[in-house]
VMD Tcl script that builds the backbone (N, CA, C; Angstrom):
set m [mol new atoms 501]
animate dup $m
set s [atomselect $m all]
$s set {name element resname resid chain x y z} {
  {N N MET 1 A -17.796 -40.009 -15.069}
  {CA C MET 1 A -16.963 -40.315 -13.663}
  {C C MET 1 A -15.544 -40.663 -13.956}
  {N N ASN 2 A -14.948 -40.808 -15.340}
  {CA C ASN 2 A -13.860 -40.759 -15.715}
  {C C ASN 2 A -13.027 -39.905 -15.686}
  {N N GLU 3 A -13.551 -38.732 -15.917}
  {CA C GLU 3 A -13.294 -37.411 -15.533}
  {C C GLU 3 A -12.719 -36.666 -14.671}
  {N N VAL 4 A -13.072 -37.277 -12.914}
  {CA C VAL 4 A -12.942 -37.382 -12.205}
  {C C VAL 4 A -11.948 -37.918 -12.111}
  {N N GLU 5 A -11.565 -38.652 -12.369}
  {CA C GLU 5 A -10.332 -40.011 -11.814}
  {C C GLU 5 A -9.154 -40.067 -12.627}
  {N N LYS 6 A -9.172 -39.425 -13.385}
  {CA C LYS 6 A -7.910 -38.474 -14.651}
  {C C LYS 6 A -7.810 -37.247 -13.805}
  {N N GLU 7 A -8.307 -36.065 -13.205}
  {CA C GLU 7 A -8.318 -35.493 -13.039}
  {C C GLU 7 A -7.391 -35.801 -11.531}
  {N N ARG 8 A -8.323 -36.431 -10.566}
  {CA C ARG 8 A -7.077 -37.539 -9.833}
  {C C ARG 8 A -6.050 -37.772 -10.326}
  {N N GLN 9 A -5.802 -38.660 -11.093}
  {CA C GLN 9 A -4.595 -38.946 -11.389}
  {C C GLN 9 A -3.442 -37.945 -11.776}
  {N N LEU 10 A -4.291 -37.283 -12.278}
  {CA C LEU 10 A -3.037 -36.350 -12.873}
  {C C LEU 10 A -2.717 -35.160 -11.456}
  {N N TYR 11 A -3.541 -35.052 -10.874}
  {CA C TYR 11 A -3.479 -34.139 -9.916}
  {C C TYR 11 A -2.366 -34.910 -8.686}
  {N N VAL 12 A -2.280 -36.365 -8.607}
  {CA C VAL 12 A -1.441 -37.173 -7.861}
  {C C VAL 12 A -0.211 -37.181 -8.200}
  {N N GLN 13 A -0.283 -37.691 -9.473}
  {CA C GLN 13 A 1.194 -38.195 -9.921}
  {C C GLN 13 A 1.992 -36.846 -10.073}
  {N N SER 14 A 1.850 -34.774 -10.221}
  {CA C SER 14 A 1.997 -33.532 -10.611}
  {C C SER 14 A 2.971 -34.153 -8.662}
  {N N ALA 15 A 2.174 -34.489 -7.447}
  {CA C ALA 15 A 2.076 -33.720 -6.497}
  {C C ALA 15 A 3.304 -35.170 -6.148}
  {N N ARG 16 A 3.610 -36.100 -6.793}
  {CA C ARG 16 A 5.118 -37.143 -6.804}
  {C C ARG 16 A 5.575 -36.497 -7.314}
  {N N ASN 17 A 5.817 -36.117 -8.651}
  {CA C ASN 17 A 7.046 -34.912 -9.312}
  {C C ASN 17 A 7.559 -34.338 -8.563}
  {N N ASN 18 A 6.993 -33.313 -7.942}
  {CA C ASN 18 A 7.184 -32.285 -7.159}
  {C C ASN 18 A 7.845 -33.024 -5.572}
  {N N TYR 19 A 7.045 -33.756 -5.308}
  {CA C TYR 19 A 8.230 -33.689 -3.947}
  {C C TYR 19 A 8.494 -34.858 -4.032}
  {N N SER 20 A 9.274 -35.925 -5.579}
  {CA C SER 20 A 10.281 -36.225 -5.340}
  {C C SER 20 A 11.523 -35.171 -6.265}
  {N N GLN 21 A 11.628 -33.560 -6.659}
  {CA C GLN 21 A 12.659 -33.065 -6.910}
  {C C GLN 21 A 12.887 -32.410 -5.658}
  {N N ASP 22 A 12.062 -32.340 -4.605}
  {CA C ASP 22 A 12.008 -31.779 -3.470}
  {C C ASP 22 A 13.316 -32.244 -1.989}
  {N N ALA 23 A 13.665 -32.182 -2.608}
  {CA C ALA 23 A 15.216 -32.756 -1.227}
  {C C ALA 23 A 14.762 -32.367 0.292}
  {N N GLN 24 A 14.157 -31.542 0.002}
  {CA C GLN 24 A 13.688 -30.826 2.030}
  {C C GLN 24 A 12.667 -31.585 1.922}
  {N N THR 25 A 11.501 -31.541 1.472}
  {CA C THR 25 A 10.358 -32.384 2.033}
  {C C THR 25 A 10.517 -33.914 1.604}
  {N N ARG 26 A 11.309 -34.564 0.944}
  {CA C ARG 26 A 12.265 -35.460 0.794}
  {C C ARG 26 A 12.786 -35.729 2.386}
  {N N THR 27 A 13.059 -34.976 3.667}
  {CA C THR 27 A 13.916 -35.485 4.132}
  {C C THR 27 A 13.240 -34.794 5.446}
  {N N LEU 28 A 11.986 -33.812 5.525}
  {CA C LEU 28 A 10.882 -33.686 5.956}
  {C C LEU 28 A 10.251 -35.267 6.414}
  {N N VAL 29 A 9.752 -35.303 5.409}
  {CA C VAL 29 A 8.833 -36.065 5.163}
  {C C VAL 29 A 8.974 -37.865 4.502}
  {N N PRO 30 A 8.504 -38.752 4.766}
  {CA C PRO 30 A 9.018 -40.044 4.520}
  {C C PRO 30 A 8.885 -40.277 3.466}
  {N N ALA 31 A 8.264 -41.372 2.532}
  {CA C ALA 31 A 7.339 -41.381 0.964}
  {C C ALA 31 A 6.567 -42.097 1.197}
  {N N ASN 32 A 6.785 -42.796 2.465}
  {CA C ASN 32 A 5.229 -43.528 2.179}
  {C C ASN 32 A 4.213 -42.954 3.455}
  {N N ILE 33 A 4.694 -41.952 4.417}
  {CA C ILE 33 A 3.875 -40.952 5.139}
  {C C ILE 33 A 2.451 -40.100 3.736}
  {N N TYR 34 A 4.088 -38.951 2.877}
  {CA C TYR 34 A 3.747 -38.217 1.964}
  {C C TYR 34 A 2.609 -38.692 1.200}
  {N N GLY 35 A 3.427 -40.113 0.576}
  {CA C GLY 35 A 1.464 -40.616 -0.630}
  {C C GLY 35 A 0.255 -40.787 0.667}
  {N N GLU 36 A 0.573 -41.185 2.161}
  {CA C GLU 36 A -0.634 -41.567 2.694}
  {C C GLU 36 A -1.747 -40.522 2.977}
  {N N MET 37 A -1.147 -39.254 2.543}
  {CA C MET 37 A -1.128 -38.146 3.575}
  {C C MET 37 A -1.978 -37.382 2.028}
  {N N LEU 38 A -1.094 -37.222 1.128}
  {CA C LEU 38 A -1.819 -37.441 -0.736}
  {C C LEU 38 A -2.912 -37.493 -0.820}
  {N N GLU 39 A -2.986 -39.015 -1.093}
  {CA C GLU 39 A -4.528 -40.177 -1.163}
  {C C GLU 39 A -5.122 -39.627 0.009}
  {N N GLY 40 A -5.313 -39.306 0.406}
  {CA C GLY 40 A -5.880 -39.285 1.931}
  {C C GLY 40 A -6.638 -37.740 1.008}
  {N N HIS 41 A -6.184 -36.379 1.014}
  {CA C HIS 41 A -5.982 -35.412 0.674}
  {C C HIS 41 A -6.690 -35.035 -0.346}
  {N N VAL 42 A -6.676 -36.185 -1.526}
  {CA C VAL 42 A -7.205 -36.375 -3.084}
  {C C VAL 42 A -8.187 -37.059 -3.048}
  {N N ARG 43 A -8.468 -38.280 -1.559}
  {CA C ARG 43 A -10.089 -38.656 -1.784}
  {C C ARG 43 A -11.397 -37.251 -0.601}
  {N N GLN 44 A -10.067 -36.201 -0.193}
  {CA C GLN 44 A -11.777 -35.972 -0.312}
  {C C GLN 44 A -12.132 -34.755 -0.815}
  {N N PHE 45 A -12.240 -34.507 -2.229}
  {CA C PHE 45 A -12.563 -34.805 -3.349}
  {C C PHE 45 A -13.678 -34.787 -3.863}
  {N N SER 46 A -14.454 -34.473 -3.601}
  {CA C SER 46 A -16.072 -35.065 -3.843}
  {C C SER 46 A -16.364 -34.502 -5.471}
  {N N TYR 47 A -16.467 -35.503 -5.624}
  {CA C TYR 47 A -17.151 -35.803 -7.300}
  {C C TYR 47 A -17.887 -34.347 -8.007}
  {N N ASN 48 A -18.548 -33.720 -7.444}
  {CA C ASN 48 A -19.149 -32.223 -7.658}
  {C C ASN 48 A -18.178 -31.393 -7.536}
  {N N THR 49 A -17.147 -31.356 -6.567}
  {CA C THR 49 A -15.640 -30.558 -6.918}
  {C C THR 49 A -14.932 -30.910 -8.419}
  {N N ILE 50 A -14.680 -31.298 -7.915}
  {CA C ILE 50 A -13.795 -31.741 -9.545}
  {C C ILE 50 A -14.345 -31.921 -11.065}
  {N N SER 51 A -15.545 -32.102 -10.827}
  {CA C SER 51 A -16.028 -31.247 -11.845}
  {C C SER 51 A -16.778 -30.258 -11.449}
  {N N VAL 52 A -17.125 -29.297 -10.966}
  {CA C VAL 52 A -16.886 -27.982 -11.292}
  {C C VAL 52 A -15.789 -27.020 -10.970}
  {N N GLU 53 A -14.366 -27.576 -11.132}
  {CA C GLU 53 A -13.486 -27.012 -10.991}
  {C C GLU 53 A -13.005 -27.784 -12.957}
  {N N ILE 54 A -13.326 -28.989 -12.940}
  {CA C ILE 54 A -13.225 -29.126 -14.459}
  {C C ILE 54 A -14.135 -28.372 -15.769}
  {N N ASP 55 A -15.479 -28.278 -15.826}
  {CA C ASP 55 A -16.210 -27.116 -15.723}
  {C C ASP 55 A -15.404 -25.957 -16.433}
  {N N ARG 56 A -15.548 -25.344 -14.662}
  {CA C ARG 56 A -14.702 -24.098 -15.279}
  {C C ARG 56 A -13.294 -23.361 -15.819}
  {N N ALA 57 A -12.242 -24.672 -15.730}
  {CA C ALA 57 A -11.338 -24.217 -16.805}
  {C C ALA 57 A -11.642 -24.690 -18.534}
  {N N ARG 58 A -13.181 -25.410 -18.758}
  {CA C ARG 58 A -12.891 -25.764 -20.208}
  {C C ARG 58 A -14.123 -24.193 -20.205}
  {N N PHE 59 A -14.671 -23.464 -19.854}
  {CA C PHE 59 A -15.507 -22.390 -20.055}
  {C C PHE 59 A -14.849 -21.135 -19.810}
  {N N THR 60 A -13.831 -21.653 -19.676}
  {CA C THR 60 A -12.936 -19.686 -18.809}
  {C C THR 60 A -12.259 -19.272 -20.149}
  {N N VAL 61 A -12.598 -18.050 -20.295}
  {CA C VAL 61 A -12.592 -16.968 -21.654}
  {C C VAL 61 A -10.986 -16.817 -21.661}
  {N N LYS 62 A -10.719 -17.301 -21.591}
  {CA C LYS 62 A -8.816 -16.518 -21.841}
  {C C LYS 62 A -8.953 -15.262 -22.593}
  {N N LYS 63 A -8.028 -14.961 -21.411}
  {CA C LYS 63 A -8.110 -12.788 -21.871}
  {C C LYS 63 A -6.678 -12.977 -22.791}
  {N N GLU 64 A -6.974 -12.281 -23.874}
  {CA C GLU 64 A -6.193 -12.024 -24.481}
  {C C GLU 64 A -5.034 -10.607 -24.283}
  {N N GLU 65 A -3.856 -11.041 -25.037}
  {CA C GLU 65 A -2.824 -10.365 -24.558}
  {C C GLU 65 A -3.109 -8.723 -24.275}
  {N N SER 66 A -3.097 -7.814 -24.018}
  {CA C SER 66 A -2.561 -6.109 -23.974}
  {C C SER 66 A -1.671 -5.537 -23.858}
  {N N ASN 67 A -2.057 -4.355 -24.819}
  {CA C ASN 67 A -0.459 -4.069 -25.070}
  {C C ASN 67 A -0.821 -2.824 -23.177}
  {N N SER 68 A 0.303 -2.681 -22.896}
  {CA C SER 68 A -0.219 -0.878 -21.653}
  {C C SER 68 A 0.584 -0.089 -22.175}
  {N N ILE 69 A 0.295 0.425 -21.371}
  {CA C ILE 69 A 1.782 1.657 -21.273}
  {C C ILE 69 A 1.967 2.609 -20.824}
  {N N SER 70 A 2.535 2.876 -20.338}
  {CA C SER 70 A 3.477 3.254 -18.925}
  {C C SER 70 A 4.153 4.606 -18.393}
  {N N ILE 71 A 3.536 5.152 -18.491}
  {CA C ILE 71 A 4.454 7.375 -18.228}
  {C C ILE 71 A 4.587 6.834 -16.783}
  {N N VAL 72 A 5.614 7.355 -16.761}
  {CA C VAL 72 A 6.017 8.109 -15.409}
  {C C VAL 72 A 7.160 9.283 -15.945}
  {N N GLY 73 A 6.593 10.608 -14.844}
  {CA C GLY 73 A 7.420 11.020 -14.543}
  {C C GLY 73 A 7.130 12.436 -13.745}
  {N N ASP 74 A 7.718 13.639 -13.581}
  {CA C ASP 74 A 7.144 14.290 -12.464}
  {C C ASP 74 A 6.052 14.643 -13.387}
  {N N HIS 75 A 5.320 15.417 -15.111}
  {CA C HIS 75 A 4.774 16.264 -15.654}
  {C C HIS 75 A 3.836 14.975 -16.464}
  {N N ASN 76 A 3.548 14.052 -16.387}
  {CA C ASN 76 A 2.786 13.293 -17.194}
  {C C ASN 76 A 1.436 13.799 -17.341}
  {N N ARG 77 A 0.855 13.726 -19.102}
  {CA C ARG 77 A -0.158 13.793 -19.367}
  {C C ARG 77 A -0.249 13.157 -20.809}
  {N N ILE 78 A -1.430 12.504 -21.108}
  {CA C ILE 78 A -2.430 12.541 -21.893}
  {C C ILE 78 A -2.905 13.294 -22.429}
  {N N GLY 79 A -3.127 13.740 -23.552}
  {CA C GLY 79 A -4.950 14.215 -23.753}
  {C C GLY 79 A -4.741 14.717 -24.514}
  {N N THR 80 A -5.422 15.246 -25.676}
  {CA C THR 80 A -6.365 15.862 -26.133}
  {C C THR 80 A -7.164 17.145 -27.054}
  {N N SER 81 A -7.199 17.596 -26.040}
  {CA C SER 81 A -7.719 19.139 -25.201}
  {C C SER 81 A -6.096 20.296 -25.402}
  {N N ASN 82 A -7.168 21.385 -24.675}
  {CA C ASN 82 A -5.662 21.771 -24.451}
  {C C ASN 82 A -5.730 22.349 -23.282}
  {N N ASP 83 A -4.091 22.707 -22.625}
  {CA C ASP 83 A -4.056 22.435 -21.484}
  {C C ASP 83 A -3.478 23.125 -20.633}
  {N N HIS 84 A -3.807 24.075 -20.437}
  {CA C HIS 84 A -3.303 25.686 -19.905}
  {C C HIS 84 A -2.386 25.141 -18.069}
  {N N SER 85 A -2.360 24.759 -17.960}
  {CA C SER 85 A -1.765 24.635 -16.551}
  {C C SER 85 A -1.161 24.311 -16.664}
  {N N VAL 86 A -0.213 24.724 -15.271}
  {CA C VAL 86 A 0.956 25.632 -15.413}
  {C C VAL 86 A 1.921 23.658 -13.719}
  {N N ASN 87 A 2.384 23.359 -13.761}
  {CA C ASN 87 A 3.499 22.393 -13.240}
  {C C ASN 87 A 4.704 22.528 -12.441}
  {N N VAL 88 A 4.377 22.006 -11.001}
  {CA C VAL 88 A 5.637 23.226 -10.114}
  {C C VAL 88 A 6.179 22.090 -9.950}
  {N N SER 89 A 7.388 21.483 -10.099}
  {CA C SER 89 A 8.218 20.337 -10.096}
  {C C SER 89 A 9.110 21.098 -8.446}
  {N N VAL 90 A 9.194 20.696 -7.309}
  {CA C VAL 90 A 10.583 20.378 -6.809}
  {C C VAL 90 A 11.662 19.521 -6.759}
  {N N SER 91 A 12.523 19.478 -6.980}
  {CA C SER 91 A 13.104 18.375 -6.334}
  {C C SER 91 A 14.479 18.955 -5.715}
  {N N VAL 92 A 14.745 17.870 -4.884}
  {CA C VAL 92 A 16.026 18.062 -3.610}
  {C C VAL 92 A 16.184 17.218 -4.023}
  {N N ASP 93 A 17.944 17.717 -3.600}
  {CA C ASP 93 A 18.916 16.567 -3.986}
  {C C ASP 93 A 19.640 16.537 -2.958}
  {N N PRO 94 A 19.884 14.899 -2.532}
  {CA C PRO 94 A 19.930 14.593 -1.027}
  {C C PRO 94 A 21.444 14.911 -0.806}
  {N N ASN 95 A 22.587 14.778 -1.830}
  {CA C ASN 95 A 23.698 15.244 -2.049}
  {C C ASN 95 A 24.224 16.371 -2.094}
  {N N VAL 96 A 23.117 17.669 -1.550}
  {CA C VAL 96 A 23.840 18.932 -2.002}
  {C C VAL 96 A 24.530 19.533 -0.525}
  {N N PHE 97 A 24.002 19.130 0.147}
  {CA C PHE 97 A 25.062 19.541 1.676}
  {C C PHE 97 A 26.448 19.187 1.008}
  {N N LEU 98 A 26.410 17.679 0.874}
  {CA C LEU 98 A 27.656 17.048 0.714}
  {C C LEU 98 A 28.989 17.535 -0.390}
  {N N SER 99 A 28.264 17.679 -1.318}
  {CA C SER 99 A 28.772 19.021 -2.660}
  {C C SER 99 A 28.890 20.155 -1.582}
  {N N MET 100 A 27.962 20.937 -0.986}
  {CA C MET 100 A 28.380 22.203 -0.440}
  {C C MET 100 A 29.892 21.909 0.496}
  {N N ARG 101 A 29.477 21.235 1.132}
  {CA C ARG 101 A 30.784 21.604 2.162}
  {C C ARG 101 A 32.346 20.691 1.425}
  {N N ALA 102 A 32.226 20.310 0.107}
  {CA C ALA 102 A 33.441 20.404 -0.716}
  {C C ALA 102 A 34.028 21.214 -1.470}
  {N N ALA 103 A 33.051 22.190 -1.219}
  {CA C ALA 103 A 33.462 23.427 -1.930}
  {C C ALA 103 A 33.833 24.352 -1.449}
  {N N ILE 104 A 33.354 24.075 -0.077}
  {CA C ILE 104 A 34.183 25.842 1.767}
  {C C ILE 104 A 35.095 24.365 1.152}
  {N N GLN 105 A 35.961 23.395 1.183}
  {CA C GLN 105 A 36.923 23.581 2.224}
  {C C GLN 105 A 38.114 23.457 1.320}
  {N N LYS 106 A 37.402 23.494 -0.282}
  {CA C LYS 106 A 38.247 23.881 -1.349}
  {C C LYS 106 A 38.413 25.248 -2.015}
  {N N GLU 107 A 36.967 25.602 -1.575}
  {CA C GLU 107 A 37.845 27.341 -2.681}
  {C C GLU 107 A 37.657 27.961 -1.129}
  {N N ILE 108 A 37.272 28.180 0.277}
  {CA C ILE 108 A 37.257 28.917 0.858}
  {C C ILE 108 A 38.911 28.841 2.001}
  {N N PRO 109 A 40.286 29.687 2.012}
  {CA C PRO 109 A 40.783 29.065 2.854}
  {C C PRO 109 A 40.953 28.164 3.631}
  {N N GLU 110 A 41.775 27.731 4.474}
  {CA C GLU 110 A 41.221 27.133 6.314}
  {C C GLU 110 A 41.104 28.470 6.698}
  {N N GLY 111 A 40.961 28.514 7.904}
  {CA C GLY 111 A 40.970 29.081 8.792}
  {C C GLY 111 A 39.763 29.040 9.516}
  {N N ASP 112 A 39.138 30.775 10.470}
  {CA C ASP 112 A 37.692 31.417 10.960}
  {C C ASP 112 A 36.932 31.332 9.660}
  {N N ARG 113 A 36.874 31.773 9.063}
  {CA C ARG 113 A 35.974 32.095 8.335}
  {C C ARG 113 A 35.789 30.729 7.585}
  {N N GLN 114 A 36.778 30.013 7.262}
  {CA C GLN 114 A 36.125 28.455 6.730}
  {C C GLN 114 A 35.153 27.987 7.560}
  {N N ARG 115 A 35.479 27.636 9.245}
  {CA C ARG 115 A 35.155 27.113 10.128}
  {C C ARG 115 A 33.589 27.511 9.810}
  {N N GLU 116 A 33.928 28.694 10.307}
  {CA C GLU 116 A 32.156 29.994 10.780}
  {C C GLU 116 A 30.939 29.807 9.457}
  {N N VAL 117 A 31.639 29.396 8.165}
  {CA C VAL 117 A 30.985 28.357 6.933}
  {C C VAL 117 A 30.858 27.595 7.076}
  {N N LEU 118 A 31.172 26.262 7.363}
  {CA C LEU 118 A 30.668 24.497 7.797}
  {C C LEU 118 A 29.944 25.691 9.166}
  {N N ASP 119 A 30.402 25.433 9.668}
  {CA C ASP 119 A 29.326 25.992 11.234}
  {C C ASP 119 A 27.445 25.953 10.811}
  {N N ARG 120 A 27.806 27.170 9.757}
  {CA C ARG 120 A 26.548 26.946 9.769}
  {C C ARG 120 A 25.682 26.274 8.254}
  {N N LEU 121 A 26.896 25.312 7.721}
  {CA C LEU 121 A 25.821 24.979 6.946}
  {C C LEU 121 A 25.439 23.808 7.075}
  {N N THR 122 A 26.365 23.375 8.421}
  {CA C THR 122 A 26.275 22.083 8.710}
  {C C THR 122 A 24.076 22.444 10.201}
  {N N ALA 123 A 24.390 23.427 10.498}
  {CA C ALA 123 A 23.574 23.846 11.521}
  {C C ALA 123 A 22.492 23.694 10.021}
  {N N LEU 124 A 22.274 24.620 9.471}
  {CA C LEU 124 A 21.478 23.969 7.598}
  {C C LEU 124 A 20.453 22.854 7.380}
  {N N GLU 125 A 22.221 22.280 7.224}
  {CA C GLU 125 A 21.937 20.287 7.029}
  {C C GLU 125 A 21.027 19.971 8.509}
  {N N LYS 126 A 21.048 19.669 9.531}
  {CA C LYS 126 A 19.995 19.858 10.525}
  {C C LYS 126 A 19.123 19.971 10.323}
  {N N ALA 127 A 18.255 21.504 10.406}
  {CA C ALA 127 A 17.058 22.177 9.896}
  {C C ALA 127 A 16.773 22.113 8.572}
  {N N GLN 128 A 16.971 21.151 8.035}
  {CA C GLN 128 A 16.168 20.453 6.857}
  {C C GLN 128 A 14.413 19.840 6.887}
  {N N GLY 129 A 14.085 19.939 6.524}
  {CA C GLY 129 A 12.711 20.117 6.915}
  {C C GLY 129 A 11.942 20.204 7.837}
  {N N THR 130 A 12.578 21.963 8.535}
  {CA C THR 130 A 12.235 22.576 9.865}
  {C C THR 130 A 11.502 23.426 9.376}
  {N N ARG 131 A 10.971 24.099 10.622}
  {CA C ARG 131 A 10.947 25.426 9.964}
  {C C ARG 131 A 11.641 26.578 9.809}
  {N N SER 132 A 12.984 26.423 10.749}
  {CA C SER 132 A 14.554 27.191 10.804}
  {C C SER 132 A 15.188 26.375 10.033}
  {N N PHE 133 A 14.755 26.064 8.725}
  {CA C PHE 133 A 15.210 26.158 7.301}
  {C C PHE 133 A 15.543 27.037 6.908}
  {N N GLY 134 A 14.750 28.539 6.646}
  {CA C GLY 134 A 14.908 29.697 5.957}
  {C C GLY 134 A 15.964 30.040 7.331}
  {N N THR 135 A 16.239 30.326 8.420}
  {CA C THR 135 A 16.713 31.621 9.594}
  {C C THR 135 A 18.290 31.052 8.919}
  {N N ARG 136 A 18.214 29.477 8.793}
  {CA C ARG 136 A 19.680 29.003 8.462}
  {C C ARG 136 A 19.963 29.188 7.318}
  {N N TYR 137 A 19.768 29.074 6.130}
  {CA C TYR 137 A 19.965 29.589 4.898}
  {C C TYR 137 A 20.158 30.907 4.956}
  {N N MET 138 A 18.632 31.772 5.886}
  {CA C MET 138 A 20.260 33.224 5.632}
  {C C MET 138 A 20.947 33.545 6.536}
  {N N GLU 139 A 21.616 32.972 7.357}
  {CA C GLU 139 A 22.382 32.813 8.385}
  {C C GLU 139 A 23.917 32.320 7.640}
  {N N LEU 140 A 23.581 31.156 6.776}
  {CA C LEU 140 A 24.673 31.267 5.904}
  {C C LEU 140 A 24.929 31.851 4.660}
  {N N MET 141 A 24.157 32.744 4.670}
  {CA C MET 141 A 23.991 33.606 3.048}
  {C C MET 141 A 24.499 35.051 3.602}
  {N N GLY 142 A 25.018 34.950 4.988}
  {CA C GLY 142 A 24.859 36.229 5.318}
  {C C GLY 142 A 26.466 36.237 5.713}
  {N N VAL 143 A 26.843 34.553 5.740}
  {CA C VAL 143 A 28.913 34.953 5.923}
  {C C VAL 143 A 29.160 34.398 4.648}
  {N N ALA 144 A 28.781 33.784 4.242}
  {CA C ALA 144 A 28.721 33.639 3.292}
  {C C ALA 144 A 29.118 34.326 1.222}
  {N N ALA 145 A 28.218 35.789 2.183}
  {CA C ALA 145 A 28.157 36.324 1.337}
  {C C ALA 145 A 29.925 36.563 0.016}
  {N N ASP 146 A 30.866 37.333 0.776}
  {CA C ASP 146 A 32.006 37.319 0.154}
  {C C ASP 146 A 32.154 36.279 -0.978}
  {N N HIS 147 A 31.472 34.745 0.045}
  {CA C HIS 147 A 32.124 33.418 -1.378}
  {C C HIS 147 A 31.246 33.474 -2.189}
  {N N VAL 148 A 29.921 33.744 -2.586}
  {CA C VAL 148 A 28.972 33.889 -3.138}
  {C C VAL 148 A 29.307 33.021 -4.885}
  {N N THR 149 A 30.186 33.280 -4.965}
  {CA C THR 149 A 31.450 33.009 -6.616}
  {C C THR 149 A 30.521 31.276 -5.892}
  {N N VAL 150 A 31.278 30.706 -4.843}
  {CA C VAL 150 A 30.917 29.386 -4.225}
  {C C VAL 150 A 29.807 28.366 -4.471}
  {N N PHE 151 A 28.992 29.569 -3.843}
  {CA C PHE 151 A 27.700 29.265 -3.840}
  {C C PHE 151 A 26.427 28.901 -5.017}
  {N N ALA 152 A 26.726 29.922 -5.206}
  {CA C ALA 152 A 26.238 29.764 -6.681}
  {C C ALA 152 A 25.540 28.437 -7.411}
  {N N PRO 153 A 26.607 27.822 -7.802}
  {CA C PRO 153 A 25.683 26.354 -8.576}
  {C C PRO 153 A 24.940 26.114 -7.151}
  {N N PHE 154 A 25.539 25.749 -6.384}
  {CA C PHE 154 A 23.720 25.100 -5.028}
  {C C PHE 154 A 22.839 25.738 -5.147}
  {N N LEU 155 A 22.559 27.383 -4.812}
  {CA C LEU 155 A 21.374 27.821 -5.008}
  {C C LEU 155 A 20.159 27.007 -5.184}
  {N N PRO 156 A 20.255 27.184 -6.133}
  {CA C PRO 156 A 18.917 26.304 -7.293}
  {C C PRO 156 A 18.798 25.015 -6.040}
  {N N ALA 157 A 19.613 24.098 -5.397}
  {CA C ALA 157 A 18.993 23.477 -4.782}
  {C C ALA 157 A 18.045 23.993 -3.588}
  {N N LEU 158 A 19.436 25.505 -2.982}
  {CA C LEU 158 A 18.779 24.925 -1.872}
  {C C LEU 158 A 17.713 25.932 -1.923}
  {N N VAL 159 A 17.698 26.418 -2.558}
  {CA C VAL 159 A 15.680 27.113 -2.339}
  {C C VAL 159 A 14.613 26.109 -2.949}
  {N N ALA 160 A 15.446 25.149 -3.499}
  {CA C ALA 160 A 14.239 23.498 -3.469}
  {C C ALA 160 A 13.761 22.830 -1.986}
  {N N HIS 161 A 15.460 22.982 -0.987}
  {CA C HIS 161 A 14.472 22.736 0.244}
  {C C HIS 161 A 13.726 23.496 0.973}
  {N N LEU 162 A 14.162 25.306 0.479}
  {CA C LEU 162 A 13.275 26.245 0.928}
  {C C LEU 162 A 11.729 26.312 0.669}
  {N N GLN 163 A 11.179 25.431 -0.587}
  {CA C GLN 163 A 9.707 25.346 -1.304}
  {C C GLN 163 A 9.669 24.349 -0.682}
  {N N GLN 164 A 9.600 23.093 -0.061}
  {CA C GLN 164 A 9.838 22.525 1.117}
  {C C GLN 164 A 9.224 22.413 2.094}
  {N N VAL 165 A 10.297 23.137 2.553}
  {CA C VAL 165 A 9.771 23.849 4.084}
  {C C VAL 165 A 8.815 24.833 4.272}
  {N N LEU 166 A 8.308 25.750 2.852}
  {CA C LEU 166 A 7.612 26.452 3.266}
  {C C LEU 166 A 6.487 25.957 2.355}
  {N N LYS 167 A 6.284 24.804 2.167}
  {CA C LYS 167 A 4.287 23.818 1.717}
  {C C LYS 167 A 3.654 24.338 2.591}
}
mol reanalyze $m
mol bondsrecalc $m
mol representation Tube
mol addrep $m
């Protein structure tokens, strides 16, 4: 019974310390009311409940720290056997259209041709994730054929978008 009383006293003392350090609780609940509520709550703990908690704490096996390994990436593998699989990774650059627009404005002289290429690019951008992306891609390449050097750096990113749509 002595251990139970000690456990109750520790609980009450810990709760009172927390109360004294919490200004918001002190403004909401006056000290005398908090004390009564705390005592009423602690009285609810039966001897059996507290002794079970004490025993549980006594007999709980402490877990040893363990090392964990986290592997992050597109092609994660750990193994000792021969692996003959093939990984395909499709990565889509979210800024590809912004970069293409800047390249078009820089490399293609202002005028009807630039506007037409920019219009086709806008249509392609709006078609992301839809079946019409392939059609819009062909339309853009059709009007941009004379300016292939402008689009060459962006072709892998556009192909990645096409691969996502065709999955």
